[in-house]
C-alpha positions, 0 to 999 in steps of 0.5 A: 415615700409640699406651698403658697402666699405669692399673689398677696405678696406681689400686690403688697410690693406694688402698693409699697411703691407709694409712700402711703402704702409702705406700712402695708408692705412692712406688715406683709414682710413681717408676716412671711413665715420663719422658713426654719420653723416651717421646715421643722413643723413639716418634718415633725408632721412627716415623722408622725405620719410615718408612725401611723397605720394607714395601709394602701394599695397602689400601682407603681410604674418604674423606669430603671436601667432602661427597664420599665416595670409596673407593679401592684403593691399592697401595704400590710402590717407585715410589710409590702407585697408586690405583684409584677403585672407588666414589663416594658409597658406590656402585660406579662406573657403566660410563662412570666405570669405563671412564674410571678404567681409561683413566686407569690405562692412561695412567699405565702408559704414561707413567712420567714421570707416576708419577715426578712423583707419586712425587717429591711423595710423597717430599717430603711424607714428608720434611716429615712426618718433620721434624714428627715429629722435632720432637714431643719438643721442641715440647710439654710432656708429662704422663703421664696414666695408661694406656688400652686401644689397638687392640693393647694397653695405651697410655701416655696423655700430655697435651701443651701448647705448649712456650714455649721451643720455637723453630720451625725453619721456618713449617711447625713454627709450628703447634705453638705453637697446639696442645694435646691427647693423644698415646697411645703403645703400651706394647709397641712404643712406637709412636704410636697416637693423636694428638688435637690442638686449635688453642688459638690462631690459627697461621701455617703454611707447608706448600707455601702460606702462610696461617693456621689459626684457633683451634678446629680439630681434628686426629685421627690413629690408627695400628694394627699391621696385622700383623707389627709393621707400623703404618699410619694407619687413621683421620684426621680434620681439621676446620680453617678459615683463610686461604691467602695471608691472603686466600682462605678455607680449610676442611679437613673430611676423614675417612679410614679405611684397612682391608683391609691386605695385604702386597705384594712389596717389589720390585713396580713401579707398572706391575705394581700397575696390572695387579693393580688392573685384573685384580682383580675384588674391587674391584667387590665392595668397592664393592658392600659400601660401597653396602649 
């Protein structure tokens, strides 16, 4: 589901105003990391992490099409399991609560349903990994100094489309119309923040053919949630376009993930359902959002 050496750089620039300190300025400039190599290492670290087995339980607050939902989600070896605990920041009423419990009990009784969902999750993950793998070559990067990230200093990089990049498929064509910033954590070389803007209309093909219009925005933020394990904590999409070149599309979504807690790697989805159904804290979480 990202950056930092700016103070020293600024001080070095000030020192370079004198002839005696010009050498120090040259050394600082030479020490600026190669942005492409930095992105390549960060991409490799993201891909390594995606193959790890570090499941977590967390809370997801989502605003989508003017509807607000809060879910408790548990990652398992069989795929994610979610329990809806609030709608529009209010706890579920008794009828909706029973419907959600019934849905989870039905899911527990039909492993084939979870297997189908898990297959789709893996397919989406593989597509996302391929997009990450292409990042170093898809853009031209410039190091723009250091900034403070959620876990310490970050490298701030700006990027624009690489005219020499040849997309391997329709999904990657979106990169030809994107520009923005990428933050990379200095200590762990993980992507902390990706903020991209569509600077041109672009065709795309992620399960559906269509076009996204110029002016859209994408924001993804990650953080170390404990023990050097990184998770996406914030996502915001504001995109418009057309599907199959006919049907209007609009993605106006904001997601915030929090309250991360590790769960046993061997946990299956049915045990995760039991955990969600037996945990009274879900109601308390919903009540906190309602205030």
